[in-house]
C-alpha positions, -999 to 999 in steps of 0.1 A, spaced: 181 -102 -274 184 -123 -242 169 -106 -212 180 -111 -176 162 -139 -159 149 -116 -132 128 -97 -158 108 -129 -164 100 -135 -127 75 -107 -124 44 -92 -142 34 -55 -145 14 -41 -116 -22 -53 -120 -36 -23 -102 -18 1 -125 -28 -19 -155 -65 -19 -146 -64 18 -138 -47 25 -171 -74 5 -190 -102 23 -172 -87 57 -179 -82 48 -216 -119 38 -218 -129 71 -202 -108 90 -226 -128 74 -254 -160 87 -239 -170 55 -221 -187 61 -187 -165 39 -164 -172 35 -127 -135 31 -117 -127 15 -84 -93 2 -94 -69 30 -83 -53 33 -49 -54 70 -51 -73 97 -32 -96 117 -54 -90 148 -32 -68 175 -46 -35 182 -29 -40 207 0 -35 244 -10 -6 250 15 13 221 0 8 235 -35 18 270 -23 50 256 -9 58 240 -42 50 272 -61 72 291 -38 100 267 -44 97 271 -82 97 309 -79 127 307 -57 146 287 -82 147 255 -61 150 234 -92 185 220 -90 199 187 -77 195 182 -40 214 157 -17 205 123 -30 191 112 3 168 142 5 170 178 18 178 183 55 146 203 60 124 173 49 145 147 67 141 168 99 103 171 93 102 133 90 123 129 122 99 152 140 68 134 127 82 99 137 90 112 172 56 128 176 35 101 161 55 69 167 76 79 197 108 68 180 138 90 176 160 89 145 191 108 133 192 122 98 216 94 88 188 70 95 163 86 72 162 83 34 138 102 12 129 84 -21 106 87 -51 76 72 -34 71 45 -7 74 18 -35 109 31 -43 118 30 -6 108 -6 -5 128 -14 -36 159 3 -22 154 -18 9 151 -51 -11 182 -42 -31 202 -35 1 190 -64 21 183 -94 -1 203 -119 -21 200 -153 -36 188 -179 -10 171 -153 13 134 -156 22 109 -129 32 77 -139 50 47 -120 36 12 -123 52 -15 -130 27 -35 -111 13 -6 -87 4 1 -56 -16 12 -68 -50 47 -54 -51 61 -71 -20 65 -105 -36 77 -92 -70 103 -69 -55 115 -99 -35 118 -119 -66 135 -92 -85 163 -93 -59 169 -130 -62 151 -139 -29 120 -160 -23 87 -147 -10 72 -171 16 35 -166 19 17 -168 52 -21 -173 48 -44 -154 71 -81 -160 75 -109 -136 66 -132 -150 93 -104 -140 119 -101 -105 105 -69 -114 87 -51 -115 120 -15 -127 122 -8 -156 146 29 -151 154 31 -187 166 18 -200 133 40 -176 114 71 -189 132 66 -223 116 77 -207 83 109 -193 97 140 -211 84 177 -203 86 172 -185 53 145 -161 66 157 -125 64 126 -104 71 89 -103 79 66 -77 62 41 -59 84 15 -38 66 -10 -21 89 -35 -8 79 -33 -34 51 -37 -31 14 -59 -48 2 -79 -59 32 -80 -28 53 -72 -49 84 -52 -33 113 -30 -51 138 -35 -45 175 -6 -39 199 -6 -74 212 -1 -89 177 28 -65 171 44 -73 204 43 -110 196 58 -104 161 85 -82 177 94 -109 202 97 -134 173 119 -110 153 143 -104 182 145 -141 191 151 -153 155 173 -124 144 149 -111 117 142 -77 102 107 -62 104 96 -42 73 68 -20 86 48 -5 57 28 23 74 16 43 43 -20 41 55 -14 48 92 -36 79 93 -65 64 74 -84 47 102 -121 41 112 -143 29 140 -119 39 167 -90 19 153 -55 31 163 -21 28 147 9 15 166 42 14 148 60 -18 157 92 3 159 77 20 190 78 -12 211 113 -5 224 149 4 213 157 -33 205 127 -36 182 134 -2 165 169 -15 158 154 -44 138 127 -24 120 126 -3 89 96 20 87 83 27 52 60 56 47 53 86 25 29 115 17 9 100 -11 -21 86 7 -25 108 38 -21 141 19 -34 132 -16 0 136 -32 4 104 -52 19 121 -83 44 141 -62 63 108 -56 78 113 -21 83 83 2 107 77 30 124 50 50 137 51 86 157 24 103 191 10 113 219 33 102 240 7 83 210 -5 63 198 30 55 233 40 45 234 11 20 200 21 7 211 57 3 242 45 -17 220 24 -40 197 54 -46 227 77 -53 236 54 -82 200 49 -95 176 79 -92 198 103 -73 176 128 -54 137 129 -54 122 159 -71 134 190 -54 100 208 -56 81 178 -43 104 177 -13 95 212 -4 58 203 -8 63 173 14 77 195 42 45 215 41 24 184 42 41 169 72 41 202 91 6 215 82 -15 187 66 -31 172 97 -65 190 94 -67 181 57 -62 144 64 -89 144 91 -114 159 67 -105 134 40 -108 104 63 -142 116 75 -154 115 39 -137 82 32 -156 68 62 -189 79 47 -181 62 14 -168 31 32 -200 26 50 -221 30 19 -199 7 -2 -197 -21 23 -235 -19 30 -243 -21 -7 -218 -49 -14 -232 -71 15 -267 -67 1 -257 -82 -33 -263 -119 -40 -232 -141 -36 -211 -114 -20 -197 -110 15 -175 -81 25 -158 -75 59 -158 -39 71 -122 -25 69 -108 -5 98 -81 12 78 -69 22 43 -96 29 16 -103 -5 0 -132 -30 1 -121 -66 -4 -153 -85 -10 -154 -123 -11 -170 -133 -44 -164 -171 -42 -201 -178 -45 -202 -161 -79 -173 -182 -93 -184 -210 -115 -215 -192 -127 -221 -183 -164 -216 -150 -180 -223 -140 -216 -189 -152 -228 -187 -184 -207 -179 -195 -172 -167 -170 -146 -141 -193 -131 -117 -168 -113 -117 -133 -99 -99 -122 -130 -127 -135 -152 -151 -116 -130 -131 -84 -132 -130 -87 -170 -168 -94 -171 -175 -63 -150 -153 -40 -171 -164 -53 -205 -201 -57 -199 -209 -31 -172 -180 -7 -174 -170 -12 -137 -132 -14 -130 -121 -35 -101 -89 -54 -94 -90 -92 -92 -77 -108 -60 -51 -132 -75 -22 -107 -75 -30 -100 -38 -28 -137 -31 -65 -145 -31 -85 -166 -55 -118 -156 -38 -118 -118 -37 -118 -86 -58 -106 -52 -46 -125 -19 -49 -112 15 -38 -136 39 -23 -112 68 -27 -136 81 -53 -167 102 -54 -200 91 -37 -216 96 -71 -193 70 -87 -198 46 -58 -236 48 -61 -235 44 -99 -210 16 -97 -229 -3 -69 -260 -3 -90 -241 -17 -119 -224 -44 -98 -257 -55 -83 -272 -59 -118 -240 -76 -131 -240 -102 -103 -277 -109 -106 -273 -116 -143 -248 -144 -137 -266 -178 -139 
């Protein structure tokens, strides 16, 4: 059977693949220190679960409007006005089956052959693949670790061509944990207005911040900027609801209408019960998120301190999200029990096979010098895993 060419442009998600491997090993009784998954280890808050249970008992188990129930869309509108200071109508909000689904709907509605999307590097793995799946070209803009992965709008503009359709803005960033200050966002907004570009603002980690860092949505920089911005967000990270699969997009009405039409012919509505749960999360989940972030901060400090004490490792301290992105370039080229550790992928395989530590290699994120570790796991796992990593790195010759 001849498959469509687009199917050969992409690979399966490396983060999901590594997480699946780690879980399969654990199911066989192997003690794995798993840092692969971008998923809070906290349980979903009780008020959210209670809302879902009430929905089930009330028989709220039928189809809903494909764009999401009015109650949830209003909760999203209220949240965006309170947190971001931007006002949307319901026709400008689309509820989907996770933020990844929201991004894919956007790519389907926006992109076609010949288009280009500028993506700062390092980047979340699906940005480039979703661009490729929709016949467009990802244009990668390298950022520097020693500059905090900051975006220089003037440098970025050199990549803009008549084919450029959009710029991806992900703050806090997966995998680096970097956050963008207001000045950076203002310069990107000015560029987008001047060059007629769309801003894709992925804000899924907006509430997971440390060391006094704050989140500014680029859409909040004025009505003209909001008219050129699509906000992507969801309840997965801030409320420990990854499996509930609720994400959302807010932006220009014509674009959101096109995205809604596409969704109506693909998934139809998101899960009815999950939508009721998401309303409770957005209305009542703030205290839970604060408690969770305090614990993430404790784990972050421990993991970064331990990593920076290991030979051949340097790790910047992230100001957002829940990932460490250590630079392991000094370890590459050394010898392991099965040969040369030439790449981050080689290193990740060595760590999993020899020391039962699951990390994600940097190549899918656009880096040949890093690995990614999630500290959205228990302190016990972090301490056990850091001991193993220290031993593993010292045994390379």
